[in-house]
KOLROVEX-454893 format. One record per atom (N, C-alpha, C): z, x, y; residue in one letter; residue number from 1. Coordinates in Angstrom, 1 decimal. Example, Ala and Ser with C-alpha at 12.3 -4.5 7.8 and 13.67 -1.06 7.14 Angstrom:
// residues 2
pz->7.8, px->13.2, py->-5.7, res->a, n->1
pz->7.8, px->12.3, py->-4.5, res->a, n->1
pz->7.8, px->13.2, py->-3.3, res->a, n->1
pz->7.1, px->12.8, py->-2.2, res->s, n->2
pz->7.1, px->13.7, py->-1.1, res->s, n->2
pz->7.9, px->12.9, py->0.0, res->s, n->2
// end
This chain:
// residues 66
pz->0.0, px->0.8, py->-1.2, res->m, n->1
pz->0.0, px->0.0, py->0.0, res->m, n->1
pz->0.0, px->0.9, py->1.3, res->m, n->1
pz->0.8, px->1.9, py->1.2, res->r, n->2
pz->0.9, px->2.8, py->2.4, res->r, n->2
pz->-0.4, px->3.5, py->2.7, res->r, n->2
pz->-1.0, px->4.0, py->1.6, res->k, n->3
pz->-2.3, px->4.7, py->1.7, res->k, n->3
pz->-3.4, px->3.8, py->2.3, res->k, n->3
pz->-3.4, px->2.5, py->1.9, res->t, n->4
pz->-4.3, px->1.6, py->2.4, res->t, n->4
pz->-4.1, px->1.3, py->3.9, res->t, n->4
pz->-2.9, px->1.2, py->4.3, res->l, n->5
pz->-2.6, px->1.0, py->5.7, res->l, n->5
pz->-3.0, px->2.2, py->6.5, res->l, n->5
pz->-2.8, px->3.4, py->6.0, res->r, n->6
pz->-3.2, px->4.6, py->6.7, res->r, n->6
pz->-4.7, px->4.7, py->6.9, res->r, n->6
pz->-5.4, px->4.4, py->5.8, res->i, n->7
pz->-6.8, px->4.4, py->5.9, res->i, n->7
pz->-7.4, px->3.4, py->6.9, res->i, n->7
pz->-6.8, px->2.2, py->6.8, res->l, n->8
pz->-7.2, px->1.1, py->7.7, res->l, n->8
pz->-6.9, px->1.4, py->9.2, res->l, n->8
pz->-5.7, px->2.0, py->9.4, res->s, n->9
pz->-5.4, px->2.4, py->10.8, res->s, n->9
pz->-6.3, px->3.6, py->11.3, res->s, n->9
pz->-6.7, px->4.5, py->10.4, res->g, n->10
pz->-7.6, px->5.5, py->10.8, res->g, n->10
pz->-9.0, px->5.0, py->11.1, res->g, n->10
pz->-9.4, px->4.1, py->10.3, res->i, n->11
pz->-10.7, px->3.4, py->10.6, res->i, n->11
pz->-10.7, px->2.7, py->11.9, res->i, n->11
pz->-9.6, px->2.0, py->12.1, res->g, n->12
pz->-9.5, px->1.2, py->13.3, res->g, n->12
pz->-9.5, px->2.1, py->14.6, res->g, n->12
pz->-8.8, px->3.2, py->14.5, res->l, n->13
pz->-8.8, px->4.2, py->15.6, res->l, n->13
pz->-10.1, px->4.8, py->15.8, res->l, n->13
pz->-10.9, px->5.1, py->14.8, res->v, n->14
pz->-12.2, px->5.6, py->14.9, res->v, n->14
pz->-13.1, px->4.6, py->15.6, res->v, n->14
pz->-13.0, px->3.3, py->15.2, res->i, n->15
pz->-13.9, px->2.3, py->15.8, res->i, n->15
pz->-13.5, px->2.1, py->17.2, res->i, n->15
pz->-12.3, px->2.1, py->17.6, res->v, n->16
pz->-11.9, px->1.9, py->19.0, res->v, n->16
pz->-12.3, px->3.2, py->19.8, res->v, n->16
pz->-12.3, px->4.3, py->19.1, res->g, n->17
pz->-12.7, px->5.6, py->19.8, res->g, n->17
pz->-14.2, px->5.5, py->20.1, res->g, n->17
pz->-15.0, px->5.1, py->19.1, res->i, n->18
pz->-16.4, px->5.0, py->19.3, res->i, n->18
pz->-16.8, px->4.0, py->20.4, res->i, n->18
pz->-16.1, px->2.9, py->20.4, res->i, n->19
pz->-16.3, px->1.9, py->21.5, res->i, n->19
pz->-15.9, px->2.5, py->22.9, res->i, n->19
pz->-14.8, px->3.3, py->22.9, res->g, n->20
pz->-14.4, px->4.0, py->24.1, res->g, n->20
pz->-15.4, px->5.0, py->24.6, res->g, n->20
pz->-16.1, px->5.6, py->23.6, res->l, n->21
pz->-17.1, px->6.6, py->24.0, res->l, n->21
pz->-18.3, px->5.9, py->24.7, res->l, n->21
pz->-18.6, px->4.7, py->24.2, res->i, n->22
pz->-19.7, px->3.9, py->24.8, res->i, n->22
pz->-19.4, px->3.3, py->26.1, res->i, n->22
pz->-18.2, px->2.7, py->26.2, res->m, n->23
pz->-17.8, px->2.0, py->27.4, res->m, n->23
pz->-17.0, px->3.0, py->28.3, res->m, n->23
pz->-17.4, px->3.0, py->29.6, res->p, n->24
pz->-16.7, px->3.9, py->30.5, res->p, n->24
pz->-15.3, px->3.5, py->31.0, res->p, n->24
pz->-14.8, px->2.4, py->30.4, res->i, n->25
pz->-13.5, px->1.9, py->30.9, res->i, n->25
pz->-12.3, px->2.8, py->30.3, res->i, n->25
pz->-12.5, px->3.2, py->29.0, res->m, n->26
pz->-11.4, px->4.0, py->28.4, res->m, n->26
pz->-12.0, px->5.3, py->27.7, res->m, n->26
pz->-11.1, px->6.3, py->27.7, res->p, n->27
pz->-11.6, px->7.5, py->27.0, res->p, n->27
pz->-11.5, px->7.4, py->25.5, res->p, n->27
pz->-12.7, px->7.5, py->24.9, res->g, n->28
pz->-12.7, px->7.3, py->23.4, res->g, n->28
pz->-12.1, px->8.4, py->22.6, res->g, n->28
pz->-12.1, px->9.6, py->23.1, res->w, n->29
pz->-11.6, px->10.7, py->22.3, res->w, n->29
pz->-10.1, px->10.6, py->22.0, res->w, n->29
pz->-9.4, px->9.9, py->22.9, res->v, n->30
pz->-7.9, px->9.7, py->22.7, res->v, n->30
pz->-7.7, px->8.9, py->21.4, res->v, n->30
pz->-8.6, px->8.0, py->21.0, res->f, n->31
pz->-8.4, px->7.3, py->19.8, res->f, n->31
pz->-9.2, px->7.9, py->18.6, res->f, n->31
pz->-10.3, px->8.5, py->18.9, res->l, n->32
pz->-11.2, px->9.1, py->17.9, res->l, n->32
pz->-10.5, px->10.3, py->17.2, res->l, n->32
pz->-10.0, px->11.2, py->17.9, res->i, n->33
pz->-9.4, px->12.4, py->17.3, res->i, n->33
pz->-8.2, px->12.0, py->16.3, res->i, n->33
pz->-7.2, px->11.2, py->16.7, res->p, n->34
pz->-6.2, px->10.9, py->15.8, res->p, n->34
pz->-6.7, px->10.1, py->14.6, res->p, n->34
pz->-7.7, px->9.3, py->14.8, res->g, n->35
pz->-8.3, px->8.5, py->13.6, res->g, n->35
pz->-8.9, px->9.5, py->12.6, res->g, n->35
pz->-9.6, px->10.5, py->13.1, res->l, n->36
pz->-10.3, px->11.5, py->12.2, res->l, n->36
pz->-9.2, px->12.3, py->11.5, res->l, n->36
pz->-8.1, px->12.6, py->12.2, res->v, n->37
pz->-7.1, px->13.4, py->11.6, res->v, n->37
pz->-6.4, px->12.6, py->10.5, res->v, n->37
pz->-6.2, px->11.3, py->10.7, res->i, n->38
pz->-5.6, px->10.5, py->9.7, res->i, n->38
pz->-6.5, px->10.4, py->8.5, res->i, n->38
pz->-7.8, px->10.2, py->8.7, res->l, n->39
pz->-8.7, px->10.0, py->7.6, res->l, n->39
pz->-9.0, px->11.3, py->6.9, res->l, n->39
pz->-8.8, px->12.4, py->7.5, res->a, n->40
pz->-9.0, px->13.7, py->6.9, res->a, n->40
pz->-8.1, px->14.0, py->5.7, res->a, n->40
pz->-7.0, px->13.3, py->5.6, res->d, n->41
pz->-6.1, px->13.4, py->4.4, res->d, n->41
pz->-6.8, px->12.8, py->3.2, res->d, n->41
pz->-7.7, px->11.9, py->3.4, res->y, n->42
pz->-8.3, px->11.2, py->2.2, res->y, n->42
pz->-9.8, px->11.5, py->2.0, res->y, n->42
pz->-10.5, px->12.1, py->3.0, res->f, n->43
pz->-11.9, px->12.3, py->2.8, res->f, n->43
pz->-12.2, px->13.8, py->3.1, res->f, n->43
pz->-12.6, px->14.5, py->2.1, res->p, n->44
pz->-12.9, px->16.0, py->2.2, res->p, n->44
pz->-13.8, px->16.4, py->3.3, res->p, n->44
pz->-14.9, px->15.6, py->3.5, res->a, n->45
pz->-15.8, px->15.9, py->4.6, res->a, n->45
pz->-15.2, px->15.9, py->6.0, res->a, n->45
pz->-14.3, px->14.9, py->6.2, res->l, n->46
pz->-13.6, px->14.9, py->7.4, res->l, n->46
pz->-12.6, px->16.0, py->7.6, res->l, n->46
pz->-12.0, px->16.4, py->6.4, res->r, n->47
pz->-11.1, px->17.5, py->6.4, res->r, n->47
pz->-11.8, px->18.8, py->6.9, res->r, n->47
pz->-13.0, px->19.0, py->6.4, res->r, n->48
pz->-13.8, px->20.2, py->6.8, res->r, n->48
pz->-14.1, px->20.1, py->8.3, res->r, n->48
pz->-14.4, px->18.9, py->8.8, res->l, n->49
pz->-14.7, px->18.8, py->10.2, res->l, n->49
pz->-13.5, px->19.1, py->11.1, res->l, n->49
pz->-12.4, px->18.6, py->10.7, res->v, n->50
pz->-11.1, px->18.8, py->11.4, res->v, n->50
pz->-10.8, px->20.3, py->11.4, res->v, n->50
pz->-10.9, px->20.9, py->10.2, res->d, n->51
pz->-10.6, px->22.4, py->10.1, res->d, n->51
pz->-11.6, px->23.2, py->10.9, res->d, n->51
pz->-12.8, px->22.8, py->11.0, res->w, n->52
pz->-13.8, px->23.5, py->11.8, res->w, n->52
pz->-13.4, px->23.4, py->13.3, res->w, n->52
pz->-13.1, px->22.2, py->13.7, res->a, n->53
pz->-12.7, px->22.0, py->15.1, res->a, n->53
pz->-11.5, px->22.8, py->15.5, res->a, n->53
pz->-10.5, px->22.9, py->14.5, res->k, n->54
pz->-9.3, px->23.7, py->14.8, res->k, n->54
pz->-9.7, px->25.2, py->14.9, res->k, n->54
pz->-10.5, px->25.7, py->14.0, res->r, n->55
pz->-10.9, px->27.1, py->14.0, res->r, n->55
pz->-11.7, px->27.4, py->15.3, res->r, n->55
pz->-12.6, px->26.5, py->15.7, res->t, n->56
pz->-13.4, px->26.7, py->16.9, res->t, n->56
pz->-12.5, px->26.7, py->18.2, res->t, n->56
pz->-11.5, px->25.9, py->18.2, res->y, n->57
pz->-10.5, px->25.8, py->19.3, res->y, n->57
pz->-9.8, px->27.1, py->19.4, res->y, n->57
pz->-9.3, px->27.6, py->18.2, res->e, n->58
pz->-8.5, px->28.9, py->18.2, res->e, n->58
pz->-9.4, px->30.0, py->18.7, res->e, n->58
pz->-10.6, px->30.1, py->18.3, res->e, n->59
pz->-11.5, px->31.2, py->18.7, res->e, n->59
pz->-11.7, px->31.1, py->20.2, res->e, n->59
pz->-12.0, px->30.0, py->20.7, res->q, n->60
pz->-12.3, px->29.8, py->22.1, res->q, n->60
pz->-11.0, px->30.1, py->23.0, res->q, n->60
pz->-9.9, px->29.7, py->22.4, res->k, n->61
pz->-8.6, px->30.0, py->23.2, res->k, n->61
pz->-8.4, px->31.5, py->23.2, res->k, n->61
pz->-8.6, px->32.2, py->22.1, res->g, n->62
pz->-8.5, px->33.6, py->22.1, res->g, n->62
pz->-9.4, px->34.4, py->23.0, res->g, n->62
pz->-10.6, px->33.8, py->23.2, res->k, n->63
pz->-11.5, px->34.5, py->24.1, res->k, n->63
pz->-11.1, px->34.4, py->25.6, res->k, n->63
pz->-10.5, px->33.3, py->25.9, res->h, n->64
pz->-10.1, px->33.0, py->27.3, res->h, n->64
pz->-8.8, px->33.6, py->27.7, res->h, n->64
pz->-7.9, px->33.9, py->26.8, res->v, n->65
pz->-6.6, px->34.5, py->27.1, res->v, n->65
pz->-6.7, px->35.9, py->27.5, res->v, n->65
pz->-7.5, px->36.7, py->26.8, res->g, n->66
pz->-7.6, px->38.2, py->27.0, res->g, n->66
pz->-8.2, px->38.5, py->28.3, res->g, n->66
// end
């Protein structure tokens, strides 16, 4: 039951995030990123996407600090 609720909440956040990206009223990334992180626990392709985004962020952060 808990797994189903997490998956449904992740899907809901992704849908709201996509709507937010299309409509200029709200920022979609605020909903899209947490939705993808939640779903990454259950879908390997999304896990790879989240891991790639984290690696890219760390690389870029390291370039700008020095």
